[in-house]
N, C-alpha and C positions, 0 to 999 in steps of 0.2 A: 233179529228184528229190533230188540231193545237198544242195541248199539246204534242202529240207524236212527231211531227216535231221539236218543240222547245227542248224537252228532247234529241232528237237524235242529234241535232246540238251541244248542250252542251256536250254530250258524246264524239263526235268527237273532240271538242275543247279541252276537258280534255285529251283525248288520244294523240292528237298532242302535247299538252303541256308536257305530261309525257315523250315524246321521245326527248325533248330538255332540256336545263338547263337555270338557271337564275343567274345573278350576281347583287347583290344589296348592298346597304350600304349608307354611308354618306361621304361627302367631308368636311374636316375641315381645318382651319388655324392651322398649326403645333404648333405655339407659344401660341395662345390664346385659341384654342379649339372651336372658334366660327364657326358655319356652313358657308360654301361658297355657296351662293345662285345663282341660274340662270346661272350656268356654265355647260359646256358639258363634259360628260364622254363617250368616244368612244372606240371601239375595233380597234386597229391599223390595217390598210390595208383593212378595211371593211367600209360599210356605216351604221353599226349598232351602236347605242348609245342612250343616254338619257340625258336630262337636269336635274339638281338638282332643288328641289323645295325650298320653303321658309325655310325649316328646313335642307337644304343641302342634302336631300335624293334623291337617284337615284335608278332605277331598270331597268335592261336590261334583257328582257326575250326572249324566243324562240331562244336561242343560240344553235347551233349544237355542239355536244360533240367535245372537242379538246382543244388545248392550245392557249391562246391569250395574247396580251399585252394591258392592260388598259392604256389609255392616258387621262390625265386631264390637261387642260390649262385654265387659268383665268387671267384677267387683273391685273398686279402687282405681279403675282406669277410665280415662275419657273415651267416649264412643268414637270409633274410627269409621269413616266412610271412604270408599275408594272405587272409582269407576273402572270397569273391565268389560272388554268385548270378547265374545265367544263365537268362534266359527265352527262349522260342521266338521267333526272329526278332530278338532284341535284340543290339545292339552295346554292350558294356561297355568304357568307356575307363578304364584304371587306370594311373596313373603310380606307379612303384615306386622308393623311395629306400632305398638300402642303406648301411650304415655300415662303416667300416674295422675290421679286427680284427687284434690283435697277432700271433696265431699264424696261419701260412699253411700250408695243406695243398695241396701242388702236385698231388695226385691229382685235386683238383677241376678244376684247369685242364686236365689231361690228358684227363679224361673229357669235358669240354666240347668240346675239339678233336676227339675221337673221334666224338661225336654229330654234329657238323657235317660231318665227313668222310663219315659214313654217309648223310647226307641231301643233299649237294651233290656235283656232278660234280668240282669243284675241279681241272680240268685245267690244268696249266702255270701255276698262280697261286701267288704267295707273298704272304702277308699279313704286313706288317711293322709292328711297333709300336715306340715309343721304348725299351721295355724290352729288346727283342731287339737294337736298334741298339747299345745301351750295353754289350752283352756282347762287342763287338769292341774291340780295342785302340784307344785314342783318339789318333789321329795328331795331333800338335800340341796335345794336351791336350783336344781336343773330339771326341766321337763324331759321325758324320755318315752320312747315308743313302747318300752316294756310296761310302763304304767298305763298307757292307753290300751294296750292289748288286753289288760286285765278287766276292762269295762266293756269289752265287746260281747255281743250275745253268743252264748254257747261256749265261752272260754272259761275254764276253771283254773285257778291259780292255787298252788298247794302251800305256799309259805314265803315269808320274807327272807329266810335264810336257806338258800339252796332250793328255792321254789321253782317249780316247772309248770309249763302251760300244757293243759290237756284240752283239746278242742273237739267237742261233740263226740266224746267217747274214744278218741284216739290218744295214744301215748306220745311223748315228745319225739321219739324216733320216727313217728309216722307223719310229722310235720316237715315240709320242705321249705327251706328259707333260701331265697336268692337275693344277692346284692349285685346290681348291675349285671345280672346273668350268672354270677358265680355262686356256687353252692357254699353256704356257710353252715358248718356242722354244729356249732353251738353259739346261738345268738344272744344268750343271756348269761350274765355274770352270776357268781355264786351267791352274792347278796342279790336276792331276786327283784330288787327295786330298779335295776338298771340293765340295759342292753349294751351291745357292743357298738350300736349305731348312734351317732350324734345327731340330734334333731336338726341342727342348723345346716347339715349337708344333705338332708333328705328332701327330695322334690315330691315324692309320692310313694305310698305303700299300699298295695292291694292285698287284702287278707281274705282268702277264700276258705270258709269253714266247711264247705262241702259242695257237691254238685258242680265242680268246675269243669271247663271244657277240655278238649283233647290236646290243646297246646301245652298243658301241664301234665306231667306223669312222674312215675317213680315213687309216689307216696300215696297212702290210702286214706289219709284223714284230712289234711289241709295244706294250703300253699300260702306263703308270705313272699310277695314279689316287691322288692324295694328298689327304687330308682333314685340316684343322687343328682345333685345340681352339676352343671357344667363349669361354673365359675364365671365371674364378671368379665366380659370381653372388652370393656372400655376403661374401667377404673380399678384401682386397688382398694379392696375393702376387707373387713374382718371383724372379729369380736373376740374378746377375752373375758373369762369369768373365773371367779373364785368363790368357794362356799365352804361350809363346815365339813362337807363330804369330799370335795376334790376341786380340781381346776381344769380348765380347757382353753384351747386356742384354735380358732378357725381363720384361715386366710384364703382369699380368692382374688384373681385379677388376670390381666392380659399378659401373655408372653410375647405375642405378636399382635398388635392392634389391627383391626380392619381399617383399610384406607377410607372407607365410607360406610354408612349404615347399610347393613346387609352384605358387606364384603366378607371375604374369607379371613380367618384369623386363628390364633391359638391361645387358649386360656387354661388356667389351672384352678383347682380347689383342693385344700388340704385341711385335715382335722387331726387334733391331738387332744386326748383327755386322760387324766390320771386321778385315781382315787387314793387319797392318803388317810382313809378312814381308820386304818390300823394305828395311826399316830394321833390324829385329831381327836379320836374317841377317848384317848387318855386324858384329854383336856376338857372336852365337852360332855362326854357320856360315861363318866366314871361310875355313875350309879347303875349302869347296865353291867359293866365288867371292869374292875380296876386295872386289869391287864390290857384293856383295849379290845375293840372288836377286830376279829382276825382277817378282815377283808381288804384286799388291795388289787387294783387292776390298772392296766394301761392299754389304750386303744389308739392306733395310728391308721390313718387312711389318706391316700393321695390320688389325684386324678388329673390327667391332662387331656384336653379336648381340642381336636383339629376340626374346624368347621369350614365348609365350602359355601360358595355364594348361593347355590340353589337349595341349601338346607341340609345337604348330605354332610355327615360328620362321622368321626371316629374317635373313640376314647381308649385310653390306656390307664389302668388303675392298679393299685397295690394296697394291701392291708396287712396289719399285724395286730392281733388281739391277744392280750396276756392276762391271766387271772391267777391270783395266789390266795390260798386260805390256809392259815396256820392256827389250828386249835391247840391250845397249850397242853402238851403231854397226852394228846389224844390222836390227832392225825394231821398230816400235811397234804394238801392237795394243790396241784398246779396244772393249768392247761394253757395251750397256745394254739392259735389259728393264724396261719400265714398264707397269703395268696397273691397271685399276679394274674391279670386278665385284660381283656379288651373287648369292645363291642363297636358296632357301626350301624349307621342308617344310610341307605343308598337310594337316591331318587333318579331312576333312569330318565333321560330327557324325553324320549318319544313313547314311553309306555306308562299305562296307568297303575303300575305295580309299585308297592313300597317294599323294599328289601331290607331286612335287618338280620343281624347275626351276632354271635358272641362266642368267645373261647376263653377258658380260664383254668388255672391250676391252683388247687387248694390243699393244704396239709394241716391236719389237726392231731394233736397229741395230748393225752391227759394221764397224770400219774397220781395215785393215792397211796401214801405210806401210812399205815396205821400202827399205833403204839411205837412210833419212831423207827422200828427196825423190822420186826418179825414178818408182818404181812404186807404185801405190796400188790397193787393192781396197776397195770399200764395198758393203754389202748392207743393205737395209732391208725389213722386213716389218711391216705394221700391219693389224689387222683385228679383227673381232668373232666371237664364237661364243656360241651359246645353245641351250638345249634344254628340253623339257617331257616329263616321264615320269609314267606312271600304273601303279601296282602293285596287284594284287589277290592276297590270300592266301586260298586255298581249301583248308582242311585242310593237308595236307603239300604241296599243289600251289601253284604261283605263276604268275600271268599278268602280263606286263609289256609295255607298248607306249609309244611316244613318238616325238617328232620332234626334229630337230637342224638348225640353220642355221648356216652358216659363211661368212664373207666376208673377203677380205684382199687387200691390194695389195703387190706386190713390186717393188723397184727395185734393180737390180744394176749397178754401175759398175766397170769395170776399166780402168786406165791402164797401158799397157805401157811398156817401157824406152825406147822412142823417142817417147813422148808421145801415142801414138794412144789415144783413148778409145773403149771399147766399152760400150754401155749397153743394158739390157733392162728394161723396165717393163711389168708386167701386172697386171690385176685379175681376180678370180675370185670366184664365189659357188657355194656347195654347199648342197644341201637333201637331207635324209635322213629316212626313216621306218622304224621297225622294229617287230617283234612277237616276243615270246618267251613260251614256255609250258613250265614245268618240271613234269613229271608224275611222281609217286612211286608206283610199283607195289609198294612194300615192298622187296624185294631189288633190283629194277630201277628205275633213275631215268633218264628220258629228258628231255633239255633241248634241244629244237629251237628255232631262231630264224631270222628272215629279215630282211634289211636291203635297202632300196631306196635307193641313193645316186645323186643326180643332180648332175652337174657342169655348171652352167649355162654357164660360159664356153666349155666344150668341146662343149656340146650332147650330152653322153654320159650315158646311164643305165646304172648298174651294179647288176644284181640279185645279191645275195650270200647264198645259203643257208648255214646253219651248223648243226652238230649236236654235242651232247655226250651221252655215255652213261656210266653207272656201274652195275656189278653187284656187290652185296655177297654174295660167295660164302659167307663165314662172318662171324662177328663180328669177326675179326681179319684178314681177307683181302678186298681189294676190287680189281676190275678196272675200267679206265676207258678211254675213247677220245673223240676229238674230231676234227672236220674242218670246213673252211670255205673260203670265197672272200673275198679282201680286196683293196681298191684304195686308191689315193691319187693326188693331183695334185701335191703338193709335191715338189720335187727339191732336191738340194744344189748350191750354187754352187761346189763343189769336187769333184774326182773321188774316188771311194772307192778309187782305186788309190794315193793318196798316203799314205805311211807317216806322215809328220809334217805335220800341217796344223792350226794353231791357228785358222785362218780358217773359220768355220762359217756360211756365208751360205745364203740360200734363194731359190729361183725357182719360179714356177708351171710346170707341165708345158708344154714348147714344143709348138707345133702344126705345126712344119715338119720333122717327122721323115721318115724314108724311107718309101716306099710299101710296101716289102716287106722281110722279114728273111730272110737266108740261114741255114738251120739247120745244125747240126753235121754232119748226114748228107748235106748238099748240096742238099736240098730247100728251097723258099722258102715263106714264109707271109705273107699279106697283113696289113698293119698297119691295123687298123680304128679305132683310137683312140690317144690319147697318154697314157693312164693307166699308172701302174705297177700291176702286179697280181701276186698270189701265192695259191697254194693250200696250205693246211696240213693235214697228216695226222699225228695223234699217238695213240699207245697207251701205256698204263702200268698199273702195279699199285702198291697200297699194302699194306704188311704191318706189323701191330702185333706185333712179335716178343714183347715183353712190355709191361706197362703203362708202361714207361719208354723202351723202344726202338722207334723207328719207322723203316721203310725205304720209300723211294719210288723207283721206277724208271720213266723215261719215254723212249720212243723216238720220234723226230720225223722228218718228211720234209716240207720246204718246197720247193715248186716256184715259182720266180720266173719266171712266164711272160712278163713284160715289165718290164724295169728301164731307166730312162733314166739315161744317164751322159754325162759330158763325153767327146767323141770324141778320144782320144789318137792315133788313126790318121789324122787329117786332115792331108793334104798338099796339097790343091788348094782353090781358091776355090769357094764355093757356086754361083757362076754358071757354072762350067765344066760344060757340058752333056754332054761326052764322058766324064766320069768317074763312077764309081759313087758312090752316096750314102754308103757306108761310108767313103769317103776324102775327102769334102768337106763333110759336115754338121758343125755345131758340137756337136750332141748326137747320140747314137746309142742304139739299142735293144739291150739285152743280155738274155740268157736265162741263168738259173742254177738251181742246186740247193743245198740245205743239208740235211744229214741227220746224225743222230747219236743218242747215248743218254746220259742223265744219271742218275747214281746218287746218292741222298741218304740219309744215315743220321743220325738224331737220338737223343741220349740225354739224358734230363732227370731230375734229382732236385733236392732242396731246395738243396743247395750247389753242385752241378756241372751244367754244361751243356756237351755236346759235340756238334759238328756237322761232318760230313764230306761233301764233294762231289767226285765225279769225272765229268768231261765228256769224252766222245769224240765228235769231230765232224769234218765235212769240208764245205767250201764251194767251189763252182766257178762260173765265169762263162764264157759264150761271147759274143764281141763281133762275130760275123759273119766274123771272120778267124781267130781263134785262141781256144783254150780256156786259161784261166789261173785260178790261185788268187788271190783278192783278199788284200790285206795283212792282213786279220783272220782268215785261215784258220788257226786254232790247233787242231791235232789233239788234243792232250792238255792238260787243265787240271784241277789238283787244288787243293782248299782244305780245310784243317783249322782249325777254330776251337774254342777251349776257354775256359771261364770257371769260376773257382773262388772261392767266397765262404768266408771263414774268420775265425777269431778270435772274441772275445767279441761276441755279438749280430751276428755276421757283418758287421762293419764294414770288414773288409779284402776286397779283390777283386783277383784276378789274371786278366788276359785275354791271350790269345795267338792269333796267326793265322799260318799258314804257307801260302804260295801257290807253286805250281810250274806252269809252262806251257811247252809245246814252242815252238820258234822260229817266228816269223812269216816268211812268204815275202818275198823281195826280189829285185830285178832286179840281176844281177851285171854287172860291168864287164869288157868284153873288151879294151878299149884306148882310146887317145886319139889325136886328130889335130888339126892346126891348121885352125880353122874360119874362113873368110873370109866377110864379109857382102856383098862386091862392091858397096860403096856408090858406087863410081865406074863401075859398070856393067862393060861389056866392057873398059873402059880400066884396070881395076884391075890394078896391077902386083903380083902375088903374090910377086915376088922381093924387093921392098922393103917391102911392107905387113906389118903385124903382125896376125895373126889371133887369135881367141879359142881357148880350149881346147874342142875338141869331144869328145864321149864316144861311144864305140861300145858299145852295150848288147847284153847277151846276151838270151836268151828272157825274156819278161815274167814276173817273179816266179818264175824258175826255181830260185833258191837259197833257203836257209833260214838265218835268224839263229840264234845259240845259244839254248839253253834259258834261261828266266827263272825265278828263284826268290827269295823274300824272306821273312824272319821279322820280325814286329812283336809287341811286347808292351807291356803297361801294368800298373802297380801303383797301386791306388787305396786311399785311407783316408778314411772318413767320420767326422766329428766332430759329434755331436748336442748342440746347446746347449739346444734346447727342441723342442716338438712341431712348430713351424713354422720353426725356424732350424737349418740344418745347413751345415757346411763340408766340401767334398770337395777333397782334395789328391791330385794324380796326377803320376807320372813315367812316361815311356814312351820306347821306342826304335823307330824305323822303320828297316828294313833292318839288323837287329841284328848280323848277321855280315858286314856291309859287302860284299855281293855286287855285283860290277860287271856290272850288267844293261845291255845295249846299248839305247840309245834310237834312234840312227840313225848312219849312216856318211857323213861328208862325203867323197864320192869325188873331188872336185876337189883338196882340200887333203890328202887321204888321212889324215883324222883321225877317230877314233872318239869319239862323244859318248855318254856313259852316262846312265842314269837317276840319280835322287837316291841318294847314298851313305848311310852310317849317319847318322841324324839323331836325337839325343836331344831330348826335350822335357819341359816341366814346366808345370803349371798349377794354378789354384785356382778353385773354384766355390762361391759363397755363395748359398744358397737362403733366402728370407725370406718 
């Protein structure tokens, strides 16, 4: 009976759809051919319209037959009007090309954001564009998405040197990063101020800090989905820059020009950047270290786009990211990420569906050699990922479904101080399918989705229901909520208890975990799988105080029902049958919670942008023996960001950021003792033998480091030589008042090691 009802509803839906028409297409920049994202396309004189997505695509369905005027307005562009006639059951494809305009009305951009906020749940997601990234101080002369990520609500950053991002209680391995659909295993360089992505090739980045829909999976904490530009289809353009930290070059242009506006063509975009900080620091930053700062990296990215007349397109891209850290007489670390992939968007002529897909291969390897020779760690991961998605736009509603396949091999090698090698190699395959339907009831928006994720190597099926809700109480007040179940197989080759760890390796989930877990209340729970799992619960509100001031508040609660970690409590061999698993397994299952609230306030006008964030949170873990706060449990985190454009034609710009965070947990030292290895067995003479220094530790992470705070600012000046040629000069200061923020404490040598001190920088960027 239920099947008959569902089929009946679908029949009437199709019947109603056939009696109306659809207008769909893309909005492009008329000169470059680049998609115009997140702008509104409306039918003049009606409330009917749609917003463009990250590819510039729009679809307006359920339009009654008749003649209409399409209106497109976007910040910095002249308004476009175009007549269109719709017939019953007809799908009208219309590509819209808009031209830049000298006068910019920021109220247009604000209204576009507001309309999108009223029609999408937008739970725990930040949409980042290059324009927003450039509002931050340019550390080392270059703006970078890594710096912008640090000011997002719920994001904790652990340091300038080898810092990692922890998002609402999740460790770095629980964050999934996608670049044009390819999985990037390490997006941040060892000097934590920079990512592998160049700002000038980014079109958009969606960062989900929790509660994301079923189209994303395989991670239990967050998603970062980055899309790059296609390249100018009409003219050759580029930019080159040099600074005290490094240099870069970006090029884009046509390979085959379209014969006319809207015609098919082939274009390219390429980016290369290199940091020579290890050399330049010997000249500019000798007061930090006369030997120079040990960081060096090179990032290469290239993309070719094949575009059809109806907006369908295909991309082929490749990347190579390389990182080197050489601490004098301490350790050498190097990692490399290489990949090749492609994606496409297909617009079938007679169907209202949008089809997109991607397939990529990526390989990442990292090696750490400590003390030059004796101890070495190496981790390699290589594999593929691909997916196919189908999207239907039905009026204000949206249906989406698709499949995803992932496969990878991991190889982890560890050589300890006495030359014993430990190795673990695994292969795994994952297959997932999902369905999502966003229903707009006017004031109420429901966004349910369901993901079925199968981990073939573990023979484990993970059903994952998710839900998003938004209620538009008034035109300026909105309430929202989201919940969902999430899983992943990948684990880190280092413990998330380590404060300082440049080594970021990967392992597939081990299958030799304990049979049961002891809960904090003393009860036990059977371990039925080796996946990491988490449940998300988020509520929030959005308030448009004025047309220029917006406030967003979100409270979250993440339950990490199963987290795999390296077992620091191991004191017996795994073969010792008389001892409990919690004391003899290499890996252990932990349970945890993360909860808190994030406050965000934005103020926008033509010359001034202000952005403030306060995050209050707490993270706990239970390892079967003790409850502890992981090293990234920062209770208070504050960010203030300001940008001011001034002078004639607003060619001057001043950017500032102040960050303050409460201290991280750490394990205190109770005392020291002489530690003997008893290499001669019971015959060891402790009266004449020299032992090592042994440490007596206090409770795990029972202490707190001092507060962290830092001020950065940049002053820019743009010189315009022609329409296509500009020069930007900038000077900046990182850690302007030279705050001594602690990085870690060497308890053996009793030495404090601080984060980076005051660092001035300067740079120039030529666009042509």
